[in-house]
C-alpha positions in Angstrom: 67.8 104.1 -156.5 66.0 102.0 -158.0 67.0 98.0 -160.1 67.7 97.3 -163.5 64.0 95.8 -163.7 62.7 98.0 -162.5 64.1 100.7 -164.3 63.2 98.7 -167.4 59.3 98.4 -166.1 58.9 102.4 -166.0 60.3 102.2 -169.4 57.3 100.1 -170.3 55.1 102.4 -169.0 56.6 105.6 -170.7 56.4 103.3 -173.9 52.7 102.3 -173.4 52.2 106.2 -173.4 53.8 107.2 -176.6 51.5 104.3 -177.5 53.8 101.8 -178.9 52.9 98.0 -178.7 54.4 95.5 -177.1 56.5 94.5 -179.7 57.9 97.4 -180.0 58.6 98.1 -176.6 60.5 94.6 -176.0 62.8 95.3 -179.4 63.6 99.1 -177.7 64.3 97.1 -173.9 66.8 94.8 -176.0 68.3 96.8 -177.7 68.8 99.5 -174.7 69.7 96.4 -172.3 71.2 93.8 -174.1 71.1 89.6 -172.6 69.7 91.6 -169.4 66.3 93.2 -170.7 62.7 91.7 -169.7 61.7 88.7 -171.8 58.9 88.8 -174.1 56.6 87.2 -171.7 57.3 89.8 -169.4 57.2 92.9 -171.2 53.5 91.5 -172.9 52.2 91.3 -169.2 53.4 94.1 -167.4 52.2 96.2 -170.9 48.5 94.9 -170.3 47.1 98.2 -168.4 49.8 97.8 -165.5 49.7 101.3 -163.6 52.1 100.3 -160.8 56.0 99.7 -161.3 56.5 97.5 -158.7 57.0 93.9 -158.8 53.9 91.6 -158.2 54.0 89.3 -154.7 53.4 86.1 -155.8 52.5 83.2 -154.0 54.8 80.2 -153.4 58.7 79.9 -153.2 61.3 80.0 -156.4 61.7 76.5 -158.3 63.3 74.2 -156.3 64.2 71.8 -159.1 66.0 75.1 -161.2 69.6 73.6 -161.7 69.5 70.5 -159.5 71.2 67.4 -161.3 69.2 64.0 -161.1 71.1 60.4 -160.6 68.0 58.6 -162.4 64.5 58.8 -163.5 62.5 57.5 -160.4 65.0 60.6 -158.5 63.5 63.1 -160.5 59.7 61.3 -160.3 59.9 61.3 -156.4 61.2 65.1 -156.2 58.7 66.3 -158.8 56.0 64.8 -156.4 57.3 66.0 -153.5 57.4 69.4 -155.1 53.6 69.2 -156.8 52.9 67.8 -153.1 54.0 70.8 -151.4 51.9 73.6 -153.2 49.0 75.2 -151.4 45.6 76.3 -152.3 46.7 79.9 -153.0 49.5 78.4 -155.3 46.8 76.8 -157.7 44.1 79.6 -156.8 47.3 82.3 -158.3 47.6 79.6 -161.5 44.0 79.4 -162.4 43.3 83.5 -162.5 46.2 83.8 -164.2 44.6 81.3 -166.6 40.9 82.7 -166.8 42.6 85.8 -166.9 44.2 85.0 -170.7 41.1 82.7 -171.4 39.2 85.8 -171.5 41.5 88.4 -173.3 41.1 85.6 -176.2 37.4 85.0 -176.0 37.1 88.8 -176.0 39.2 89.0 -179.4 36.9 86.3 -180.7 40.2 83.8 -180.5 42.5 86.2 -182.6 46.4 86.3 -181.9 47.1 88.4 -179.9 50.9 89.1 -180.3 51.5 93.1 -181.0 47.8 94.6 -180.0 47.5 96.3 -176.8 44.0 95.9 -175.6 42.6 96.2 -172.5 39.5 93.2 -171.4 37.5 94.4 -168.6 
């Protein structure tokens, strides 16, 4: 049995086959799953030429600063520097690869705003 997020990705794949736009897809997921639906950004990410509904392996680790309370600005700076220094070459490569894909899609569309469109960049 699959979890709710996996189920939603399967639904995204189905809606792509029905030629629904990412915006329509997001609205339908929001209607069906409410607050537990995939984020708008995640729907657009899964909409872009995905075949597998399995979650991607991600380099690095979960956010270590989420829900952390700090006593001072110095503590924030120290902890942030500590975490940034712990990033690996692979972490940076993954971020760069994602940025490059986004820039290529933007250039291929002449810099036009692309929300709601479905187009694959080779």
